[in-house]
PDB file of N, CA, C and O in Angstrom, chain B, residues numbered from 101:
ATOM      1  N   MET B 101       2.957  25.319 -38.674  1.00  0.00           N
ATOM      2  CA  MET B 101       3.633  24.099 -39.035  1.00  0.00           C
ATOM      3  C   MET B 101       3.366  23.003 -38.003  1.00  0.00           C
ATOM      4  O   MET B 101       3.142  21.845 -38.357  1.00  0.00           O
ATOM      5  N   ALA B 102       3.390  23.375 -36.743  1.00  0.00           N
ATOM      6  CA  ALA B 102       3.149  22.369 -35.699  1.00  0.00           C
ATOM      7  C   ALA B 102       1.772  21.749 -35.876  1.00  0.00           C
ATOM      8  O   ALA B 102       1.595  20.547 -35.676  1.00  0.00           O
ATOM      9  N   HIS B 103       0.813  22.560 -36.245  1.00  0.00           N
ATOM     10  CA  HIS B 103      -0.550  22.066 -36.461  1.00  0.00           C
ATOM     11  C   HIS B 103      -0.571  21.041 -37.602  1.00  0.00           C
ATOM     12  O   HIS B 103      -1.180  19.978 -37.483  1.00  0.00           O
ATOM     13  N   TRP B 104       0.103  21.377 -38.706  1.00  0.00           N
ATOM     14  CA  TRP B 104       0.121  20.470 -39.857  1.00  0.00           C
ATOM     15  C   TRP B 104       0.914  19.201 -39.549  1.00  0.00           C
ATOM     16  O   TRP B 104       0.572  18.117 -40.022  1.00  0.00           O
ATOM     17  N   ASN B 105       1.967  19.342 -38.758  1.00  0.00           N
ATOM     18  CA  ASN B 105       2.738  18.170 -38.337  1.00  0.00           C
ATOM     19  C   ASN B 105       1.851  17.216 -37.549  1.00  0.00           C
ATOM     20  O   ASN B 105       1.899  16.000 -37.738  1.00  0.00           O
ATOM     21  N   LYS B 106       1.044  17.786 -36.666  1.00  0.00           N
ATOM     22  CA  LYS B 106       0.138  16.971 -35.857  1.00  0.00           C
ATOM     23  C   LYS B 106      -0.908  16.298 -36.750  1.00  0.00           C
ATOM     24  O   LYS B 106      -1.205  15.115 -36.582  1.00  0.00           O
ATOM     25  N   LEU B 107      -1.462  17.052 -37.692  1.00  0.00           N
ATOM     26  CA  LEU B 107      -2.450  16.496 -38.618  1.00  0.00           C
ATOM     27  C   LEU B 107      -1.857  15.368 -39.469  1.00  0.00           C
ATOM     28  O   LEU B 107      -2.558  14.422 -39.830  1.00  0.00           O
ATOM     29  N   ALA B 108      -0.565  15.474 -39.785  1.00  0.00           N
ATOM     30  CA  ALA B 108       0.109  14.447 -40.580  1.00  0.00           C
ATOM     31  C   ALA B 108       0.396  13.196 -39.761  1.00  0.00           C
ATOM     32  O   ALA B 108       0.785  12.165 -40.310  1.00  0.00           O
ATOM     33  N   GLY B 109       0.203  13.285 -38.445  1.00  0.00           N
ATOM     34  CA  GLY B 109       0.446  12.129 -37.587  1.00  0.00           C
ATOM     35  C   GLY B 109       1.901  11.956 -37.193  1.00  0.00           C
ATOM     36  O   GLY B 109       2.289  10.895 -36.705  1.00  0.00           O
ATOM     37  N   ASN B 110       2.716  12.995 -37.401  1.00  0.00           N
ATOM     38  CA  ASN B 110       4.124  12.906 -37.007  1.00  0.00           C
ATOM     39  C   ASN B 110       4.232  12.952 -35.487  1.00  0.00           C
ATOM     40  O   ASN B 110       3.520  13.719 -34.839  1.00  0.00           O
ATOM     41  N   PRO B 111       5.115  12.139 -34.914  1.00  0.00           N
ATOM     42  CA  PRO B 111       5.290  12.143 -33.459  1.00  0.00           C
ATOM     43  C   PRO B 111       5.812  13.495 -32.972  1.00  0.00           C
ATOM     44  O   PRO B 111       6.436  14.231 -33.736  1.00  0.00           O
ATOM     45  N   PRO B 112       5.561  13.818 -31.717  1.00  0.00           N
ATOM     46  CA  PRO B 112       6.094  15.069 -31.148  1.00  0.00           C
ATOM     47  C   PRO B 112       7.615  15.115 -31.315  1.00  0.00           C
ATOM     48  O   PRO B 112       8.292  14.097 -31.166  1.00  0.00           O
ATOM     49  N   GLY B 113       8.133  16.274 -31.619  1.00  0.00           N
ATOM     50  CA  GLY B 113       9.575  16.430 -31.805  1.00  0.00           C
ATOM     51  C   GLY B 113       9.999  16.316 -33.255  1.00  0.00           C
ATOM     52  O   GLY B 113      11.091  16.759 -33.612  1.00  0.00           O
ATOM     53  N   PHE B 114       9.153  15.726 -34.108  1.00  0.00           N
ATOM     54  CA  PHE B 114       9.480  15.645 -35.517  1.00  0.00           C
ATOM     55  C   PHE B 114       9.097  16.969 -36.166  1.00  0.00           C
ATOM     56  O   PHE B 114       7.990  17.468 -35.964  1.00  0.00           O
ATOM     57  N   THR B 115      10.003  17.528 -36.937  1.00  0.00           N
ATOM     58  CA  THR B 115       9.710  18.777 -37.633  1.00  0.00           C
ATOM     59  C   THR B 115       9.927  18.577 -39.121  1.00  0.00           C
ATOM     60  O   THR B 115      10.643  17.667 -39.539  1.00  0.00           O
ATOM     61  N   LEU B 116       9.313  19.421 -39.903  1.00  0.00           N
ATOM     62  CA  LEU B 116       9.525  19.345 -41.344  1.00  0.00           C
ATOM     63  C   LEU B 116      10.991  19.628 -41.678  1.00  0.00           C
ATOM     64  O   LEU B 116      11.552  19.013 -42.585  1.00  0.00           O
ATOM     65  N   HIS B 117      11.601  20.545 -40.955  1.00  0.00           N
ATOM     66  CA  HIS B 117      13.017  20.829 -41.182  1.00  0.00           C
ATOM     67  C   HIS B 117      13.868  19.596 -40.885  1.00  0.00           C
ATOM     68  O   HIS B 117      14.788  19.277 -41.637  1.00  0.00           O
ATOM     69  N   GLY B 118      13.564  18.913 -39.800  1.00  0.00           N
ATOM     70  CA  GLY B 118      14.315  17.712 -39.451  1.00  0.00           C
ATOM     71  C   GLY B 118      14.145  16.614 -40.486  1.00  0.00           C
ATOM     72  O   GLY B 118      15.103  15.914 -40.816  1.00  0.00           O
ATOM     73  N   LEU B 119      12.934  16.461 -40.998  1.00  0.00           N
ATOM     74  CA  LEU B 119      12.691  15.458 -42.032  1.00  0.00           C
ATOM     75  C   LEU B 119      13.442  15.811 -43.313  1.00  0.00           C
ATOM     76  O   LEU B 119      14.001  14.939 -43.978  1.00  0.00           O
ATOM     77  N   ARG B 120      13.448  17.086 -43.646  1.00  0.00           N
ATOM     78  CA  ARG B 120      14.167  17.544 -44.842  1.00  0.00           C
ATOM     79  C   ARG B 120      15.667  17.332 -44.669  1.00  0.00           C
ATOM     80  O   ARG B 120      16.352  16.912 -45.602  1.00  0.00           O
ATOM     81  N   LYS B 121      16.169  17.619 -43.487  1.00  0.00           N
ATOM     82  CA  LYS B 121      17.595  17.428 -43.206  1.00  0.00           C
ATOM     83  C   LYS B 121      17.969  15.946 -43.286  1.00  0.00           C
ATOM     84  O   LYS B 121      19.029  15.595 -43.803  1.00  0.00           O
ATOM     85  N   THR B 122      17.099  15.088 -42.775  1.00  0.00           N
ATOM     86  CA  THR B 122      17.333  13.649 -42.853  1.00  0.00           C
ATOM     87  C   THR B 122      17.369  13.193 -44.306  1.00  0.00           C
ATOM     88  O   THR B 122      18.230  12.403 -44.691  1.00  0.00           O
ATOM     89  N   LEU B 123      16.434  13.691 -45.111  1.00  0.00           N
ATOM     90  CA  LEU B 123      16.407  13.356 -46.528  1.00  0.00           C
ATOM     91  C   LEU B 123      17.684  13.817 -47.215  1.00  0.00           C
ATOM     92  O   LEU B 123      18.243  13.088 -48.034  1.00  0.00           O
ATOM     93  N   GLY B 124      18.149  15.015 -46.892  1.00  0.00           N
ATOM     94  CA  GLY B 124      19.398  15.517 -47.469  1.00  0.00           C
ATOM     95  C   GLY B 124      20.573  14.613 -47.152  1.00  0.00           C
ATOM     96  O   GLY B 124      21.399  14.327 -48.019  1.00  0.00           O
ATOM     97  N   GLY B 125      20.644  14.165 -45.907  1.00  0.00           N
ATOM     98  CA  GLY B 125      21.716  13.244 -45.514  1.00  0.00           C
ATOM     99  C   GLY B 125      21.621  11.911 -46.232  1.00  0.00           C
ATOM    100  O   GLY B 125      22.634  11.353 -46.653  1.00  0.00           O
ATOM    101  N   MET B 126      20.409  11.404 -46.372  1.00  0.00           N
ATOM    102  CA  MET B 126      20.224  10.125 -47.059  1.00  0.00           C
ATOM    103  C   MET B 126      20.595  10.242 -48.538  1.00  0.00           C
ATOM    104  O   MET B 126      21.228   9.346 -49.097  1.00  0.00           O
ATOM    105  N   LEU B 127      20.204  11.336 -49.160  1.00  0.00           N
ATOM    106  CA  LEU B 127      20.551  11.550 -50.566  1.00  0.00           C
ATOM    107  C   LEU B 127      22.067  11.635 -50.740  1.00  0.00           C
ATOM    108  O   LEU B 127      22.629  11.025 -51.650  1.00  0.00           O
ATOM    109  N   ALA B 128      22.717  12.388 -49.871  1.00  0.00           N
ATOM    110  CA  ALA B 128      24.174  12.528 -49.960  1.00  0.00           C
ATOM    111  C   ALA B 128      24.869  11.203 -49.693  1.00  0.00           C
ATOM    112  O   ALA B 128      25.840  10.863 -50.369  1.00  0.00           O
ATOM    113  N   ASP B 129      24.379  10.451 -48.710  1.00  0.00           N
ATOM    114  CA  ASP B 129      24.964   9.135 -48.438  1.00  0.00           C
ATOM    115  C   ASP B 129      24.782   8.199 -49.628  1.00  0.00           C
ATOM    116  O   ASP B 129      25.602   7.309 -49.859  1.00  0.00           O
ATOM    117  N   GLY B 130      23.709   8.403 -50.378  1.00  0.00           N
ATOM    118  CA  GLY B 130      23.455   7.617 -51.581  1.00  0.00           C
ATOM    119  C   GLY B 130      24.187   8.156 -52.799  1.00  0.00           C
ATOM    120  O   GLY B 130      23.948   7.714 -53.923  1.00  0.00           O
ATOM    121  N   GLU B 131      25.075   9.110 -52.572  1.00  0.00           N
ATOM    122  CA  GLU B 131      25.939   9.703 -53.589  1.00  0.00           C
ATOM    123  C   GLU B 131      25.194  10.545 -54.615  1.00  0.00           C
ATOM    124  O   GLU B 131      25.604  10.616 -55.774  1.00  0.00           O
ATOM    125  N   ALA B 132      24.094  11.187 -54.195  1.00  0.00           N
ATOM    126  CA  ALA B 132      23.430  12.165 -55.062  1.00  0.00           C
ATOM    127  C   ALA B 132      24.384  13.340 -55.251  1.00  0.00           C
ATOM    128  O   ALA B 132      25.138  13.688 -54.343  1.00  0.00           O
ATOM    129  N   THR B 133      24.348  13.938 -56.416  1.00  0.00           N
ATOM    130  CA  THR B 133      25.201  15.098 -56.670  1.00  0.00           C
ATOM    131  C   THR B 133      24.665  16.308 -55.911  1.00  0.00           C
ATOM    132  O   THR B 133      23.526  16.321 -55.443  1.00  0.00           O
ATOM    133  N   THR B 134      25.514  17.312 -55.807  1.00  0.00           N
ATOM    134  CA  THR B 134      25.099  18.543 -55.142  1.00  0.00           C
ATOM    135  C   THR B 134      23.920  19.163 -55.874  1.00  0.00           C
ATOM    136  O   THR B 134      22.985  19.654 -55.241  1.00  0.00           O
ATOM    137  N   ARG B 135      23.954  19.145 -57.196  1.00  0.00           N
ATOM    138  CA  ARG B 135      22.847  19.702 -57.990  1.00  0.00           C
ATOM    139  C   ARG B 135      21.568  18.896 -57.786  1.00  0.00           C
ATOM    140  O   ARG B 135      20.480  19.471 -57.753  1.00  0.00           O
ATOM    141  N   GLN B 136      21.679  17.581 -57.649  1.00  0.00           N
ATOM    142  CA  GLN B 136      20.504  16.761 -57.366  1.00  0.00           C
ATOM    143  C   GLN B 136      19.925  17.116 -55.999  1.00  0.00           C
ATOM    144  O   GLN B 136      18.710  17.237 -55.841  1.00  0.00           O
ATOM    145  N   LEU B 137      20.807  17.280 -55.016  1.00  0.00           N
ATOM    146  CA  LEU B 137      20.364  17.696 -53.680  1.00  0.00           C
ATOM    147  C   LEU B 137      19.620  19.023 -53.757  1.00  0.00           C
ATOM    148  O   LEU B 137      18.561  19.184 -53.151  1.00  0.00           O
ATOM    149  N   MET B 138      20.174  19.963 -54.497  1.00  0.00           N
ATOM    150  CA  MET B 138      19.543  21.271 -54.628  1.00  0.00           C
ATOM    151  C   MET B 138      18.154  21.143 -55.241  1.00  0.00           C
ATOM    152  O   MET B 138      17.200  21.767 -54.777  1.00  0.00           O
ATOM    153  N   GLY B 139      18.050  20.338 -56.276  1.00  0.00           N
ATOM    154  CA  GLY B 139      16.771  20.172 -56.955  1.00  0.00           C
ATOM    155  C   GLY B 139      15.722  19.521 -56.082  1.00  0.00           C
ATOM    156  O   GLY B 139      14.568  19.951 -56.059  1.00  0.00           O
ATOM    157  N   ILE B 140      16.115  18.493 -55.371  1.00  0.00           N
ATOM    158  CA  ILE B 140      15.163  17.754 -54.541  1.00  0.00           C
ATOM    159  C   ILE B 140      14.767  18.551 -53.304  1.00  0.00           C
ATOM    160  O   ILE B 140      13.593  18.590 -52.937  1.00  0.00           O
ATOM    161  N   LEU B 141      15.738  19.181 -52.668  1.00  0.00           N
ATOM    162  CA  LEU B 141      15.463  19.901 -51.425  1.00  0.00           C
ATOM    163  C   LEU B 141      14.999  21.335 -51.656  1.00  0.00           C
ATOM    164  O   LEU B 141      14.554  22.002 -50.722  1.00  0.00           O
ATOM    165  N   GLY B 142      15.099  21.806 -52.883  1.00  0.00           N
ATOM    166  CA  GLY B 142      14.644  23.153 -53.192  1.00  0.00           C
ATOM    167  C   GLY B 142      15.613  24.249 -52.804  1.00  0.00           C
ATOM    168  O   GLY B 142      15.213  25.403 -52.653  1.00  0.00           O
ATOM    169  N   HIS B 143      16.886  23.906 -52.638  1.00  0.00           N
ATOM    170  CA  HIS B 143      17.887  24.924 -52.299  1.00  0.00           C
ATOM    171  C   HIS B 143      18.233  25.728 -53.548  1.00  0.00           C
ATOM    172  O   HIS B 143      18.366  25.170 -54.638  1.00  0.00           O
ATOM    173  N   ASP B 144      18.378  27.035 -53.385  1.00  0.00           N
ATOM    174  CA  ASP B 144      18.851  27.855 -54.493  1.00  0.00           C
ATOM    175  C   ASP B 144      20.286  28.321 -54.230  1.00  0.00           C
ATOM    176  O   ASP B 144      20.889  29.010 -55.053  1.00  0.00           O
ATOM    177  N   ASP B 145      20.813  27.937 -53.084  1.00  0.00           N
ATOM    178  CA  ASP B 145      22.174  28.287 -52.686  1.00  0.00           C
ATOM    179  C   ASP B 145      22.978  26.993 -52.580  1.00  0.00           C
ATOM    180  O   ASP B 145      22.655  26.117 -51.778  1.00  0.00           O
ATOM    181  N   ILE B 146      24.022  26.880 -53.391  1.00  0.00           N
ATOM    182  CA  ILE B 146      24.805  25.648 -53.435  1.00  0.00           C
ATOM    183  C   ILE B 146      25.474  25.346 -52.094  1.00  0.00           C
ATOM    184  O   ILE B 146      25.740  24.183 -51.790  1.00  0.00           O
ATOM    185  N   GLU B 147      25.748  26.364 -51.296  1.00  0.00           N
ATOM    186  CA  GLU B 147      26.410  26.159 -50.002  1.00  0.00           C
ATOM    187  C   GLU B 147      25.616  25.222 -49.091  1.00  0.00           C
ATOM    188  O   GLU B 147      26.199  24.374 -48.415  1.00  0.00           O
ATOM    189  N   HIS B 148      24.297  25.371 -49.071  1.00  0.00           N
ATOM    190  CA  HIS B 148      23.477  24.508 -48.222  1.00  0.00           C
ATOM    191  C   HIS B 148      23.562  23.055 -48.681  1.00  0.00           C
ATOM    192  O   HIS B 148      23.708  22.150 -47.859  1.00  0.00           O
ATOM    193  N   ALA B 149      23.474  22.835 -49.963  1.00  0.00           N
ATOM    194  CA  ALA B 149      23.538  21.473 -50.498  1.00  0.00           C
ATOM    195  C   ALA B 149      24.914  20.865 -50.260  1.00  0.00           C
ATOM    196  O   ALA B 149      25.026  19.668 -49.997  1.00  0.00           O
ATOM    197  N   GLU B 150      25.951  21.674 -50.348  1.00  0.00           N
ATOM    198  CA  GLU B 150      27.306  21.163 -50.151  1.00  0.00           C
ATOM    199  C   GLU B 150      27.549  20.710 -48.712  1.00  0.00           C
ATOM    200  O   GLU B 150      28.413  19.867 -48.472  1.00  0.00           O
ATOM    201  N   LEU B 151      26.810  21.250 -47.762  1.00  0.00           N
ATOM    202  CA  LEU B 151      26.946  20.792 -46.374  1.00  0.00           C
ATOM    203  C   LEU B 151      26.665  19.293 -46.290  1.00  0.00           C
ATOM    204  O   LEU B 151      27.392  18.555 -45.625  1.00  0.00           O
ATOM    205  N   TYR B 152      25.602  18.848 -46.968  1.00  0.00           N
ATOM    206  CA  TYR B 152      25.253  17.432 -46.975  1.00  0.00           C
ATOM    207  C   TYR B 152      26.322  16.621 -47.710  1.00  0.00           C
ATOM    208  O   TYR B 152      26.729  15.554 -47.249  1.00  0.00           O
ATOM    209  N   SER B 153      26.767  17.134 -48.851  1.00  0.00           N
ATOM    210  CA  SER B 153      27.765  16.423 -49.656  1.00  0.00           C
ATOM    211  C   SER B 153      29.080  16.262 -48.904  1.00  0.00           C
ATOM    212  O   SER B 153      29.686  15.191 -48.932  1.00  0.00           O
ATOM    213  N   ARG B 154      29.521  17.318 -48.233  1.00  0.00           N
ATOM    214  CA  ARG B 154      30.791  17.246 -47.492  1.00  0.00           C
ATOM    215  C   ARG B 154      30.703  16.246 -46.353  1.00  0.00           C
ATOM    216  O   ARG B 154      31.644  15.490 -46.114  1.00  0.00           O
ATOM    217  N   SER B 155      29.591  16.237 -45.657  1.00  0.00           N
ATOM    218  CA  SER B 155      29.417  15.306 -44.548  1.00  0.00           C
ATOM    219  C   SER B 155      29.454  13.863 -45.037  1.00  0.00           C
ATOM    220  O   SER B 155      30.122  13.018 -44.442  1.00  0.00           O
ATOM    221  N   ALA B 156      28.736  13.584 -46.122  1.00  0.00           N
ATOM    222  CA  ALA B 156      28.713  12.226 -46.671  1.00  0.00           C
ATOM    223  C   ALA B 156      30.090  11.842 -47.199  1.00  0.00           C
ATOM    224  O   ALA B 156      30.523  10.701 -47.037  1.00  0.00           O
ATOM    225  N   SER B 157      30.767  12.776 -47.821  1.00  0.00           N
ATOM    226  CA  SER B 157      32.109  12.517 -48.344  1.00  0.00           C
ATOM    227  C   SER B 157      33.070  12.189 -47.205  1.00  0.00           C
ATOM    228  O   SER B 157      33.891  11.279 -47.319  1.00  0.00           O
ATOM    229  N   GLN B 158      32.963  12.930 -46.117  1.00  0.00           N
ATOM    230  CA  GLN B 158      33.820  12.675 -44.953  1.00  0.00           C
ATOM    231  C   GLN B 158      33.597  11.272 -44.413  1.00  0.00           C
ATOM    232  O   GLN B 158      34.553  10.584 -44.056  1.00  0.00           O
ATOM    233  N   LYS B 159      32.334  10.842 -44.349  1.00  0.00           N
ATOM    234  CA  LYS B 159      32.030   9.488 -43.864  1.00  0.00           C
ATOM    235  C   LYS B 159      32.635   8.435 -44.783  1.00  0.00           C
ATOM    236  O   LYS B 159      33.217   7.455 -44.318  1.00  0.00           O
ATOM    237  N   ARG B 160      32.493   8.645 -46.106  1.00  0.00           N
ATOM    238  CA  ARG B 160      33.045   7.671 -47.062  1.00  0.00           C
ATOM    239  C   ARG B 160      34.557   7.610 -46.961  1.00  0.00           C
ATOM    240  O   ARG B 160      35.140   6.526 -46.983  1.00  0.00           O
ATOM    241  N   LEU B 161      35.202   8.780 -46.848  1.00  0.00           N
ATOM    242  CA  LEU B 161      36.655   8.808 -46.725  1.00  0.00           C
ATOM    243  C   LEU B 161      37.121   8.093 -45.456  1.00  0.00           C
ATOM    244  O   LEU B 161      38.093   7.338 -45.483  1.00  0.00           O
ATOM    245  N   ALA B 162      36.431   8.332 -44.364  1.00  0.00           N
ATOM    246  CA  ALA B 162      36.797   7.679 -43.107  1.00  0.00           C
ATOM    247  C   ALA B 162      36.624   6.164 -43.221  1.00  0.00           C
ATOM    248  O   ALA B 162      37.471   5.397 -42.763  1.00  0.00           O
ATOM    249  N   HIS B 163      35.526   5.746 -43.832  1.00  0.00           N
ATOM    250  CA  HIS B 163      35.244   4.314 -43.971  1.00  0.00           C
ATOM    251  C   HIS B 163      36.306   3.630 -44.845  1.00  0.00           C
ATOM    252  O   HIS B 163      36.852   2.596 -44.462  1.00  0.00           O
ATOM    253  N   THR B 164      36.592   4.203 -46.007  1.00  0.00           N
ATOM    254  CA  THR B 164      37.575   3.578 -46.892  1.00  0.00           C
ATOM    255  C   THR B 164      38.980   3.633 -46.293  1.00  0.00           C
ATOM    256  O   THR B 164      39.780   2.719 -46.489  1.00  0.00           O
ATOM    257  N   GLY B 165      39.273   4.706 -45.566  1.00  0.00           N
ATOM    258  CA  GLY B 165      40.573   4.790 -44.899  1.00  0.00           C
ATOM    259  C   GLY B 165      40.743   3.695 -43.849  1.00  0.00           C
ATOM    260  O   GLY B 165      41.801   3.073 -43.756  1.00  0.00           O
ATOM    261  N   MET B 166      39.703   3.467 -43.068  1.00  0.00           N
ATOM    262  CA  MET B 166      39.774   2.417 -42.044  1.00  0.00           C
ATOM    263  C   MET B 166      39.826   1.026 -42.671  1.00  0.00           C
ATOM    264  O   MET B 166      40.451   0.123 -42.115  1.00  0.00           O
ATOM    265  N   GLU B 167      39.181   0.843 -43.814  1.00  0.00           N
ATOM    266  CA  GLU B 167      39.273  -0.446 -44.510  1.00  0.00           C
ATOM    267  C   GLU B 167      40.720  -0.737 -44.884  1.00  0.00           C
ATOM    268  O   GLU B 167      41.164  -1.882 -44.799  1.00  0.00           O
ATOM    269  N   LYS B 168      41.459   0.287 -45.296  1.00  0.00           N
ATOM    270  CA  LYS B 168      42.873   0.116 -45.652  1.00  0.00           C
ATOM    271  C   LYS B 168      43.691  -0.274 -44.427  1.00  0.00           C
ATOM    272  O   LYS B 168      44.585  -1.115 -44.517  1.00  0.00           O
ATOM    273  N   VAL B 169      43.391   0.329 -43.294  1.00  0.00           N
ATOM    274  CA  VAL B 169      44.100   0.002 -42.058  1.00  0.00           C
ATOM    275  C   VAL B 169      43.835  -1.452 -41.685  1.00  0.00           C
ATOM    276  O   VAL B 169      44.763  -2.172 -41.315  1.00  0.00           O
ATOM    277  N   VAL B 170      42.585  -1.891 -41.776  1.00  0.00           N
ATOM    278  CA  VAL B 170      42.228  -3.271 -41.434  1.00  0.00           C
ATOM    279  C   VAL B 170      42.954  -4.236 -42.354  1.00  0.00           C
ATOM    280  O   VAL B 170      43.484  -5.242 -41.882  1.00  0.00           O
ATOM    281  N   LYS B 171      42.996  -3.962 -43.654  1.00  0.00           N
ATOM    282  CA  LYS B 171      43.698  -4.840 -44.592  1.00  0.00           C
ATOM    283  C   LYS B 171      45.199  -4.911 -44.248  1.00  0.00           C
ATOM    284  O   LYS B 171      45.810  -5.978 -44.312  1.00  0.00           O
ATOM    285  N   LEU B 172      45.766  -3.779 -43.889  1.00  0.00           N
ATOM    286  CA  LEU B 172      47.181  -3.726 -43.538  1.00  0.00           C
ATOM    287  C   LEU B 172      47.455  -4.560 -42.287  1.00  0.00           C
ATOM    288  O   LEU B 172      48.450  -5.283 -42.241  1.00  0.00           O
ATOM    289  N   VAL B 173      46.623  -4.476 -41.309  1.00  0.00           N
ATOM    290  CA  VAL B 173      46.800  -5.201 -40.045  1.00  0.00           C
ATOM    291  C   VAL B 173      46.625  -6.695 -40.263  1.00  0.00           C
ATOM    292  O   VAL B 173      47.301  -7.495 -39.617  1.00  0.00           O
ATOM    293  N   ARG B 174      45.723  -7.086 -41.170  1.00  0.00           N
ATOM    294  CA  ARG B 174      45.452  -8.500 -41.398  1.00  0.00           C
ATOM    295  C   ARG B 174      46.518  -9.186 -42.241  1.00  0.00           C
ATOM    296  O   ARG B 174      46.488 -10.409 -42.385  1.00  0.00           O
ATOM    297  N   ARG B 175      47.432  -8.455 -42.785  1.00  0.00           N
ATOM    298  CA  ARG B 175      48.497  -9.072 -43.612  1.00  0.00           C
ATOM    299  C   ARG B 175      49.430  -9.883 -42.795  1.00  0.00           C
ATOM    300  O   ARG B 175      50.374 -10.464 -43.331  1.00  0.00           O
TER     301      ARG B 175
END
């Protein structure tokens, strides 16, 4: 894999796993469904795909929760 990474011109430290993980996070942040994540990333186990979904959901919940606090303070 390291050889192919080098041939692809990826900088040192970049791995295919890291790129796949980044894509999973981006898909989840874009509100892709768990099944869509599974299809795109090739997961056959829903647990792996749900890791991305839960993380993105947590970020959205935190963001919307803080928006409510800001609105309350600005009243």
